[in-house]
All heavy atoms as a GROMACS GRO file, in nm:
protein
  462
    1MET      N    1   1.457  -0.926  -0.488
    1MET     CA    2   1.328  -0.946  -0.548
    1MET      C    3   1.356  -0.987  -0.692
    1MET      O    4   1.443  -0.926  -0.765
    1MET     CB    5   1.247  -0.823  -0.546
    1MET     CG    6   1.121  -0.834  -0.629
    1MET     SD    7   1.018  -0.682  -0.650
    1MET     CE    8   1.000  -0.634  -0.483
    2THR      N    9   1.288  -1.096  -0.733
    2THR     CA   10   1.305  -1.138  -0.870
    2THR      C   11   1.208  -1.062  -0.973
    2THR      O   12   1.108  -0.994  -0.927
    2THR     CB   13   1.265  -1.282  -0.878
    2THR    OG1   14   1.130  -1.303  -0.844
    2THR    CG2   15   1.356  -1.371  -0.782
    3THR      N   16   1.241  -1.073  -1.093
    3THR     CA   17   1.165  -1.004  -1.197
    3THR      C   18   1.011  -1.056  -1.198
    3THR      O   19   0.917  -0.979  -1.199
    3THR     CB   20   1.221  -1.022  -1.335
    3THR    OG1   21   1.350  -0.962  -1.329
    3THR    CG2   22   1.139  -0.951  -1.441
    4PRO      N   23   0.994  -1.190  -1.188
    4PRO     CA   24   0.852  -1.240  -1.186
    4PRO      C   25   0.779  -1.191  -1.054
    4PRO      O   26   0.665  -1.162  -1.068
    4PRO     CB   27   0.871  -1.392  -1.175
    4PRO     CG   28   1.003  -1.416  -1.240
    4PRO     CD   29   1.088  -1.305  -1.195
    5LEU      N   30   0.839  -1.173  -0.948
    5LEU     CA   31   0.779  -1.132  -0.827
    5LEU      C   32   0.742  -0.985  -0.846
    5LEU      O   33   0.631  -0.942  -0.813
    5LEU     CB   34   0.871  -1.142  -0.694
    5LEU     CG   35   0.810  -1.088  -0.569
    5LEU    CD1   36   0.671  -1.149  -0.538
    5LEU    CD2   37   0.907  -1.108  -0.462
    6PHE      N   38   0.825  -0.900  -0.901
    6PHE     CA   39   0.802  -0.769  -0.928
    6PHE      C   40   0.680  -0.747  -1.025
    6PHE      O   41   0.595  -0.666  -1.000
    6PHE     CB   42   0.927  -0.693  -0.990
    6PHE     CG   43   0.900  -0.557  -1.026
    6PHE    CD1   44   0.898  -0.457  -0.917
    6PHE    CD2   45   0.889  -0.514  -1.155
    6PHE    CE1   46   0.871  -0.325  -0.956
    6PHE    CE2   47   0.867  -0.377  -1.184
    6PHE     CZ   48   0.857  -0.287  -1.090
    7LEU      N   49   0.684  -0.828  -1.128
    7LEU     CA   50   0.568  -0.816  -1.227
    7LEU      C   51   0.440  -0.871  -1.162
    7LEU      O   52   0.338  -0.814  -1.191
    7LEU     CB   53   0.600  -0.900  -1.353
    7LEU     CG   54   0.714  -0.844  -1.432
    7LEU    CD1   55   0.747  -0.936  -1.547
    7LEU    CD2   56   0.689  -0.702  -1.486
    8LEU      N   57   0.444  -0.965  -1.074
    8LEU     CA   58   0.329  -1.009  -0.997
    8LEU      C   59   0.268  -0.892  -0.922
    8LEU      O   60   0.145  -0.875  -0.927
    8LEU     CB   61   0.355  -1.129  -0.921
    8LEU     CG   62   0.244  -1.174  -0.831
    8LEU    CD1   63   0.122  -1.221  -0.909
    8LEU    CD2   64   0.284  -1.287  -0.736
    9ARG      N   65   0.357  -0.824  -0.844
    9ARG     CA   66   0.312  -0.709  -0.764
    9ARG      C   67   0.250  -0.612  -0.849
    9ARG      O   68   0.145  -0.545  -0.820
    9ARG     CB   69   0.424  -0.658  -0.687
    9ARG     CG   70   0.469  -0.746  -0.571
    9ARG     CD   71   0.568  -0.694  -0.491
    9ARG     NE   72   0.596  -0.780  -0.374
    9ARG     CZ   73   0.694  -0.768  -0.286
    9ARG    NH1   74   0.770  -0.661  -0.298
    9ARG    NH2   75   0.708  -0.857  -0.186
   10CYS      N   76   0.306  -0.579  -0.975
   10CYS     CA   77   0.255  -0.481  -1.061
   10CYS      C   78   0.110  -0.526  -1.108
   10CYS      O   79   0.016  -0.434  -1.106
   10CYS     CB   80   0.342  -0.461  -1.183
   10CYS     SG   81   0.497  -0.389  -1.153
   11VAL      N   82   0.092  -0.651  -1.136
   11VAL     CA   83  -0.038  -0.700  -1.181
   11VAL      C   84  -0.138  -0.688  -1.061
   11VAL      O   85  -0.255  -0.643  -1.082
   11VAL     CB   86  -0.032  -0.848  -1.228
   11VAL    CG1   87  -0.164  -0.909  -1.242
   11VAL    CG2   88   0.052  -0.851  -1.363
   12GLN      N   89  -0.095  -0.717  -0.937
   12GLN     CA   90  -0.187  -0.710  -0.828
   12GLN      C   91  -0.222  -0.561  -0.802
   12GLN      O   92  -0.340  -0.542  -0.753
   12GLN     CB   93  -0.112  -0.767  -0.699
   12GLN     CG   94  -0.097  -0.914  -0.709
   12GLN     CD   95  -0.005  -0.966  -0.593
   12GLN    OE1   96   0.084  -0.894  -0.544
   12GLN    NE2   97  -0.021  -1.090  -0.558
   13LEU      N   98  -0.137  -0.470  -0.830
   13LEU     CA   99  -0.170  -0.325  -0.814
   13LEU      C  100  -0.243  -0.266  -0.931
   13LEU      O  101  -0.290  -0.156  -0.925
   13LEU     CB  102  -0.045  -0.244  -0.787
   13LEU     CG  103   0.027  -0.282  -0.657
   13LEU    CD1  104   0.170  -0.214  -0.649
   13LEU    CD2  105  -0.059  -0.227  -0.538
   14GLY      N  106  -0.254  -0.342  -1.045
   14GLY     CA  107  -0.321  -0.292  -1.161
   14GLY      C  108  -0.226  -0.194  -1.234
   14GLY      O  109  -0.275  -0.110  -1.315
   15ILE      N  110  -0.101  -0.210  -1.236
   15ILE     CA  111  -0.002  -0.134  -1.302
   15ILE      C  112   0.030  -0.199  -1.437
   15ILE      O  113   0.069  -0.313  -1.441
   15ILE     CB  114   0.128  -0.110  -1.216
   15ILE    CG1  115   0.095  -0.039  -1.088
   15ILE    CG2  116   0.229  -0.030  -1.299
   15ILE    CD1  117   0.211  -0.033  -0.998
   16SER      N  118   0.016  -0.116  -1.544
   16SER     CA  119   0.042  -0.174  -1.674
   16SER      C  120   0.197  -0.156  -1.712
   16SER      O  121   0.264  -0.076  -1.642
   16SER     CB  122  -0.038  -0.101  -1.785
   16SER     OG  123   0.001   0.028  -1.792
   17ILE      N  124   0.242  -0.214  -1.812
   17ILE     CA  125   0.386  -0.200  -1.857
   17ILE      C  126   0.403  -0.062  -1.897
   17ILE      O  127   0.508  -0.005  -1.860
   17ILE     CB  128   0.411  -0.298  -1.974
   17ILE    CG1  129   0.392  -0.446  -1.932
   17ILE    CG2  130   0.545  -0.278  -2.037
   17ILE    CD1  131   0.493  -0.491  -1.829
   18ARG      N  132   0.312   0.004  -1.955
   18ARG     CA  133   0.329   0.141  -1.996
   18ARG      C  134   0.342   0.238  -1.876
   18ARG      O  135   0.423   0.328  -1.879
   18ARG     CB  136   0.200   0.186  -2.085
   18ARG     CG  137   0.209   0.336  -2.115
   18ARG     CD  138   0.093   0.369  -2.209
   18ARG     NE  139   0.119   0.315  -2.338
   18ARG     CZ  140   0.024   0.310  -2.436
   18ARG    NH1  141  -0.096   0.361  -2.414
   18ARG    NH2  142   0.053   0.258  -2.561
   19ASP      N  143   0.268   0.202  -1.768
   19ASP     CA  144   0.282   0.279  -1.642
   19ASP      C  145   0.421   0.269  -1.585
   19ASP      O  146   0.467   0.361  -1.511
   19ASP     CB  147   0.186   0.240  -1.545
   19ASP     CG  148   0.028   0.272  -1.590
   19ASP    OD1  149   0.021   0.368  -1.678
   19ASP    OD2  150  -0.061   0.208  -1.544
   20LEU      N  151   0.488   0.158  -1.602
   20LEU     CA  152   0.616   0.135  -1.541
   20LEU      C  153   0.720   0.242  -1.589
   20LEU      O  154   0.825   0.261  -1.523
   20LEU     CB  155   0.672  -0.007  -1.565
   20LEU     CG  156   0.593  -0.118  -1.488
   20LEU    CD1  157   0.643  -0.251  -1.529
   20LEU    CD2  158   0.607  -0.089  -1.334
   21ASP      N  159   0.702   0.301  -1.702
   21ASP     CA  160   0.792   0.402  -1.754
   21ASP      C  161   0.793   0.531  -1.654
   21ASP      O  162   0.898   0.596  -1.649
   21ASP     CB  163   0.755   0.453  -1.895
   21ASP     CG  164   0.792   0.355  -1.998
   21ASP    OD1  165   0.883   0.270  -1.980
   21ASP    OD2  166   0.728   0.366  -2.113
   22LEU      N  167   0.684   0.542  -1.587
   22LEU     CA  168   0.670   0.658  -1.498
   22LEU      C  169   0.700   0.626  -1.354
   22LEU      O  170   0.706   0.723  -1.269
   22LEU     CB  171   0.528   0.708  -1.504
   22LEU     CG  172   0.476   0.744  -1.645
   22LEU    CD1  173   0.324   0.775  -1.641
   22LEU    CD2  174   0.554   0.851  -1.700
   23LEU      N  175   0.733   0.498  -1.321
   23LEU     CA  176   0.748   0.456  -1.178
   23LEU      C  177   0.887   0.389  -1.162
   23LEU      O  178   0.944   0.331  -1.252
   23LEU     CB  179   0.639   0.357  -1.140
   23LEU     CG  180   0.494   0.409  -1.150
   23LEU    CD1  181   0.401   0.287  -1.130
   23LEU    CD2  182   0.466   0.514  -1.056
   24THR      N  183   0.936   0.404  -1.044
   24THR     CA  184   1.057   0.335  -1.008
   24THR      C  185   1.012   0.207  -0.928
   24THR      O  186   0.901   0.185  -0.893
   24THR     CB  187   1.149   0.413  -0.910
   24THR    OG1  188   1.084   0.436  -0.785
   24THR    CG2  189   1.176   0.546  -0.973
   25ILE      N  190   1.116   0.115  -0.922
   25ILE     CA  191   1.087  -0.008  -0.841
   25ILE      C  192   1.050   0.018  -0.703
   25ILE      O  193   0.962  -0.042  -0.642
   25ILE     CB  194   1.218  -0.093  -0.848
   25ILE    CG1  195   1.243  -0.146  -0.989
   25ILE    CG2  196   1.204  -0.223  -0.751
   25ILE    CD1  197   1.378  -0.221  -1.007
   26GLY      N  198   1.120   0.118  -0.639
   26GLY     CA  199   1.089   0.153  -0.504
   26GLY      C  200   0.947   0.209  -0.491
   26GLY      O  201   0.880   0.183  -0.396
   27MET      N  202   0.899   0.287  -0.596
   27MET     CA  203   0.764   0.333  -0.582
   27MET      C  204   0.655   0.229  -0.587
   27MET      O  205   0.557   0.224  -0.514
   27MET     CB  206   0.740   0.435  -0.698
   27MET     CG  207   0.812   0.560  -0.676
   27MET     SD  208   0.803   0.671  -0.825
   27MET     CE  209   0.633   0.730  -0.810
   28VAL      N  210   0.689   0.126  -0.671
   28VAL     CA  211   0.599   0.007  -0.685
   28VAL      C  212   0.600  -0.063  -0.553
   28VAL      O  213   0.487  -0.108  -0.506
   28VAL     CB  214   0.637  -0.082  -0.802
   28VAL    CG1  215   0.553  -0.207  -0.804
   28VAL    CG2  216   0.624  -0.002  -0.941
   29ASN      N  217   0.712  -0.085  -0.491
   29ASN     CA  218   0.728  -0.157  -0.360
   29ASN      C  219   0.648  -0.079  -0.256
   29ASN      O  220   0.580  -0.143  -0.176
   29ASN     CB  221   0.866  -0.170  -0.325
   29ASN     CG  222   0.933  -0.287  -0.405
   29ASN    OD1  223   0.864  -0.384  -0.447
   29ASN    ND2  224   1.057  -0.289  -0.414
   30ASP      N  225   0.663   0.054  -0.255
   30ASP     CA  226   0.590   0.126  -0.156
   30ASP      C  227   0.443   0.120  -0.170
   30ASP      O  228   0.367   0.106  -0.076
   30ASP     CB  229   0.635   0.272  -0.164
   30ASP     CG  230   0.779   0.300  -0.105
   30ASP    OD1  231   0.826   0.207  -0.040
   30ASP    OD2  232   0.833   0.406  -0.137
   31MET      N  233   0.396   0.120  -0.297
   31MET     CA  234   0.252   0.112  -0.325
   31MET      C  235   0.199  -0.027  -0.282
   31MET      O  236   0.094  -0.034  -0.226
   31MET     CB  237   0.227   0.134  -0.473
   31MET     CG  238   0.248   0.276  -0.515
   31MET     SD  239   0.233   0.322  -0.684
   31MET     CE  240   0.155   0.188  -0.764
   32TYR      N  241   0.276  -0.130  -0.306
   32TYR     CA  242   0.230  -0.261  -0.259
   32TYR      C  243   0.229  -0.270  -0.112
   32TYR      O  244   0.132  -0.326  -0.055
   32TYR     CB  245   0.335  -0.362  -0.316
   32TYR     CG  246   0.298  -0.514  -0.283
   32TYR    CD1  247   0.197  -0.571  -0.362
   32TYR    CD2  248   0.360  -0.580  -0.187
   32TYR    CE1  249   0.157  -0.700  -0.332
   32TYR    CE2  250   0.328  -0.703  -0.154
   32TYR     CZ  251   0.222  -0.768  -0.224
   32TYR     OH  252   0.188  -0.901  -0.203
   33VAL      N  253   0.333  -0.220  -0.036
   33VAL     CA  254   0.327  -0.221   0.101
   33VAL      C  255   0.206  -0.151   0.158
   33VAL      O  256   0.132  -0.194   0.248
   33VAL     CB  257   0.458  -0.167   0.164
   33VAL    CG1  258   0.450  -0.142   0.314
   33VAL    CG2  259   0.576  -0.262   0.131
   34GLU      N  260   0.190  -0.031   0.102
   34GLU     CA  261   0.070   0.055   0.156
   34GLU      C  262  -0.063  -0.012   0.126
   34GLU      O  263  -0.153  -0.002   0.206
   34GLU     CB  264   0.074   0.190   0.092
   34GLU     CG  265   0.187   0.274   0.145
   34GLU     CD  266   0.173   0.295   0.290
   34GLU    OE1  267   0.062   0.312   0.348
   34GLU    OE2  268   0.286   0.301   0.360
   35SER      N  269  -0.076  -0.081   0.010
   35SER     CA  270  -0.205  -0.155  -0.012
   35SER      C  271  -0.224  -0.266   0.086
   35SER      O  272  -0.343  -0.288   0.129
   35SER     CB  273  -0.193  -0.208  -0.158
   35SER     OG  274  -0.113  -0.321  -0.158
   36ASN      N  275  -0.119  -0.327   0.126
   36ASN     CA  276  -0.129  -0.441   0.227
   36ASN      C  277  -0.159  -0.370   0.370
   36ASN      O  278  -0.231  -0.424   0.447
   36ASN     CB  279  -0.004  -0.520   0.249
   36ASN     CG  280   0.010  -0.620   0.131
   36ASN    OD1  281  -0.102  -0.655   0.076
   36ASN    ND2  282   0.118  -0.661   0.111
   37ASN      N  283  -0.102  -0.254   0.387
   37ASN     CA  284  -0.129  -0.186   0.526
   37ASN      C  285  -0.274  -0.143   0.533
   37ASN      O  286  -0.334  -0.145   0.632
   37ASN     CB  287  -0.041  -0.058   0.536
   37ASN     CG  288   0.108  -0.098   0.558
   37ASN    OD1  289   0.141  -0.215   0.604
   37ASN    ND2  290   0.198  -0.006   0.553
   38ASP      N  291  -0.329  -0.102   0.419
   38ASP     CA  292  -0.473  -0.063   0.417
   38ASP      C  293  -0.560  -0.176   0.446
   38ASP      O  294  -0.658  -0.166   0.515
   38ASP     CB  295  -0.508   0.000   0.273
   38ASP     CG  296  -0.433   0.133   0.263
   38ASP    OD1  297  -0.393   0.194   0.352
   38ASP    OD2  298  -0.435   0.180   0.142
   39GLN      N  299  -0.532  -0.292   0.391
   39GLN     CA  300  -0.607  -0.410   0.420
   39GLN      C  301  -0.606  -0.454   0.556
   39GLN      O  302  -0.698  -0.491   0.621
   39GLN     CB  303  -0.570  -0.524   0.324
   39GLN     CG  304  -0.594  -0.493   0.177
   39GLN     CD  305  -0.536  -0.599   0.082
   39GLN    OE1  306  -0.470  -0.692   0.131
   39GLN    NE2  307  -0.549  -0.586  -0.044
   40ASP      N  308  -0.482  -0.447   0.618
   40ASP     CA  309  -0.464  -0.489   0.758
   40ASP      C  310  -0.522  -0.389   0.853
   40ASP      O  311  -0.560  -0.425   0.967
   40ASP     CB  312  -0.318  -0.498   0.787
   40ASP     CG  313  -0.254  -0.621   0.724
   40ASP    OD1  314  -0.332  -0.711   0.680
   40ASP    OD2  315  -0.130  -0.632   0.706
   41ALA      N  316  -0.531  -0.261   0.815
   41ALA     CA  317  -0.591  -0.163   0.902
   41ALA      C  318  -0.738  -0.196   0.943
   41ALA      O  319  -0.776  -0.170   1.058
   41ALA     CB  320  -0.587  -0.023   0.840
   42ASP      N  321  -0.803  -0.256   0.853
   42ASP     CA  322  -0.946  -0.288   0.883
   42ASP      C  323  -0.952  -0.395   0.984
   42ASP      O  324  -1.049  -0.400   1.069
   42ASP     CB  325  -1.017  -0.348   0.760
   42ASP     CG  326  -1.029  -0.232   0.650
   42ASP    OD1  327  -1.028  -0.116   0.685
   42ASP    OD2  328  -1.045  -0.270   0.530
   43LYS      N  329  -0.854  -0.483   0.999
   43LYS     CA  330  -0.842  -0.588   1.099
   43LYS      C  331  -0.800  -0.537   1.238
   43LYS      O  332  -0.847  -0.594   1.334
   43LYS     CB  333  -0.762  -0.698   1.051
   43LYS     CG  334  -0.805  -0.758   0.926
   43LYS     CD  335  -0.697  -0.874   0.877
   43LYS     CE  336  -0.725  -0.911   0.736
   43LYS     NZ  337  -0.619  -0.992   0.680
   44HIS      N  338  -0.714  -0.442   1.241
   44HIS     CA  339  -0.646  -0.406   1.359
   44HIS      C  340  -0.701  -0.280   1.436
   44HIS      O  341  -0.673  -0.259   1.546
   44HIS     CB  342  -0.493  -0.389   1.335
   44HIS     CG  343  -0.432  -0.514   1.288
   44HIS    ND1  344  -0.417  -0.624   1.370
   44HIS    CD2  345  -0.382  -0.541   1.176
   44HIS    CE1  346  -0.354  -0.719   1.301
   44HIS    NE2  347  -0.329  -0.671   1.188
   45TYR      N  348  -0.759  -0.194   1.354
   45TYR     CA  349  -0.805  -0.062   1.412
   45TYR      C  350  -0.952  -0.060   1.413
   45TYR      O  351  -1.022  -0.005   1.322
   45TYR     CB  352  -0.747   0.052   1.324
   45TYR     CG  353  -0.598   0.055   1.318
   45TYR    CD1  354  -0.530   0.030   1.206
   45TYR    CD2  355  -0.519   0.068   1.438
   45TYR    CE1  356  -0.394   0.021   1.197
   45TYR    CE2  357  -0.384   0.068   1.437
   45TYR     CZ  358  -0.319   0.050   1.314
   45TYR     OH  359  -0.187   0.041   1.306
   46HIS      N  360  -1.014  -0.110   1.525
   46HIS     CA  361  -1.153  -0.121   1.530
   46HIS      C  362  -1.214   0.005   1.584
   46HIS      O  363  -1.327   0.043   1.566
   46HIS     CB  364  -1.193  -0.236   1.626
   46HIS     CG  365  -1.151  -0.367   1.572
   46HIS    ND1  366  -1.198  -0.430   1.463
   46HIS    CD2  367  -1.047  -0.446   1.618
   46HIS    CE1  368  -1.132  -0.541   1.440
   46HIS    NE2  369  -1.038  -0.552   1.526
   47THR      N  370  -1.142   0.079   1.664
   47THR     CA  371  -1.188   0.207   1.729
   47THR      C  372  -1.119   0.326   1.671
   47THR      O  373  -0.997   0.333   1.664
   47THR     CB  374  -1.163   0.198   1.880
   47THR    OG1  375  -1.212   0.075   1.928
   47THR    CG2  376  -1.228   0.315   1.952
   48LEU      N  377  -1.199   0.424   1.626
   48LEU     CA  378  -1.137   0.549   1.584
   48LEU      C  379  -1.138   0.653   1.693
   48LEU      O  380  -1.228   0.650   1.780
   48LEU     CB  381  -1.224   0.605   1.467
   48LEU     CG  382  -1.231   0.524   1.330
   48LEU    CD1  383  -1.313   0.590   1.237
   48LEU    CD2  384  -1.080   0.518   1.277
   49ALA      N  385  -1.036   0.730   1.691
   49ALA     CA  386  -1.027   0.834   1.802
   49ALA      C  387  -1.128   0.936   1.784
   49ALA      O  388  -1.165   0.979   1.664
   49ALA     CB  389  -0.892   0.899   1.797
   50SER      N  390  -1.186   0.990   1.889
   50SER     CA  391  -1.285   1.098   1.877
   50SER      C  392  -1.214   1.236   1.907
   50SER      O  393  -1.092   1.236   1.947
   50SER     CB  394  -1.395   1.078   1.979
   50SER     OG  395  -1.344   1.082   2.110
   51GLN      N  396  -1.284   1.342   1.906
   51GLN     CA  397  -1.219   1.467   1.932
   51GLN      C  398  -1.184   1.478   2.085
   51GLN      O  399  -1.077   1.528   2.121
   51GLN     CB  400  -1.324   1.583   1.907
   51GLN     CG  401  -1.261   1.722   1.930
   51GLN     CD  402  -1.138   1.748   1.842
   51GLN    OE1  403  -1.148   1.723   1.717
   51GLN    NE2  404  -1.037   1.798   1.904
   52GLU      N  405  -1.260   1.409   2.165
   52GLU     CA  406  -1.227   1.403   2.311
   52GLU      C  407  -1.100   1.332   2.335
   52GLU      O  408  -1.016   1.374   2.412
   52GLU     CB  409  -1.345   1.331   2.386
   52GLU     CG  410  -1.317   1.326   2.526
   52GLU     CD  411  -1.435   1.262   2.606
   52GLU    OE1  412  -1.557   1.287   2.566
   52GLU    OE2  413  -1.410   1.168   2.682
   53ASP      N  414  -1.074   1.222   2.259
   53ASP     CA  415  -0.946   1.152   2.267
   53ASP      C  416  -0.827   1.246   2.226
   53ASP      O  417  -0.727   1.239   2.298
   53ASP     CB  418  -0.952   1.030   2.180
   53ASP     CG  419  -1.050   0.929   2.224
   53ASP    OD1  420  -1.070   0.920   2.349
   53ASP    OD2  421  -1.108   0.860   2.132
   54PHE      N  422  -0.851   1.325   2.123
   54PHE     CA  423  -0.739   1.409   2.078
   54PHE      C  424  -0.718   1.523   2.183
   54PHE      O  425  -0.607   1.557   2.216
   54PHE     CB  426  -0.769   1.468   1.949
   54PHE     CG  427  -0.739   1.376   1.832
   54PHE    CD1  428  -0.840   1.314   1.761
   54PHE    CD2  429  -0.604   1.358   1.792
   54PHE    CE1  430  -0.820   1.230   1.655
   54PHE    CE2  431  -0.580   1.281   1.688
   54PHE     CZ  432  -0.680   1.214   1.618
   55ASP      N  433  -0.819   1.574   2.242
   55ASP     CA  434  -0.810   1.677   2.343
   55ASP      C  435  -0.733   1.622   2.470
   55ASP      O  436  -0.656   1.688   2.524
   55ASP     CB  437  -0.957   1.729   2.383
   55ASP     CG  438  -1.019   1.803   2.272
   55ASP    OD1  439  -0.952   1.839   2.181
   55ASP    OD2  440  -1.146   1.817   2.281
   56ARG      N  441  -0.760   1.500   2.507
   56ARG     CA  442  -0.692   1.446   2.625
   56ARG      C  443  -0.546   1.420   2.591
   56ARG      O  444  -0.461   1.429   2.676
   56ARG     CB  445  -0.763   1.313   2.667
   56ARG     CG  446  -0.883   1.336   2.744
   56ARG     CD  447  -0.942   1.211   2.796
   56ARG     NE  448  -0.994   1.131   2.680
   56ARG     CZ  449  -1.022   1.004   2.681
   56ARG    NH1  450  -1.020   0.936   2.788
   56ARG    NH2  451  -1.071   0.945   2.568
   57PHE      N  452  -0.522   1.388   2.475
   57PHE     CA  453  -0.375   1.363   2.423
   57PHE      C  454  -0.301   1.488   2.438
   57PHE      O  455  -0.188   1.489   2.489
   57PHE     CB  456  -0.380   1.310   2.278
   57PHE     CG  457  -0.240   1.283   2.234
   57PHE    CD1  458  -0.160   1.174   2.264
   57PHE    CD2  459  -0.179   1.370   2.138
   57PHE    CE1  460  -0.040   1.154   2.229
   57PHE    CE2  461  -0.053   1.346   2.090
   57PHE     CZ  462   0.017   1.236   2.140
   0.00000   0.00000   0.00000
C-alpha cells in the first residue's frame, strides 16, 4: 500500500492526522474493510434470521 492510498482511506473514514497517533496502519485497514463489509451487507443479506431459524439450527 502506498502512502497516498493510505491517506485516501483515512480521509474516506474521517480519520484526522491527529487521530493517526492513536491508530496503527493495520487498524485503519481493518476499519476500511469493515466499512466496505457494512455497505455490502445491505446488498447481500436481504433476510434476517428469526428465533425459529435459530431454534432449528
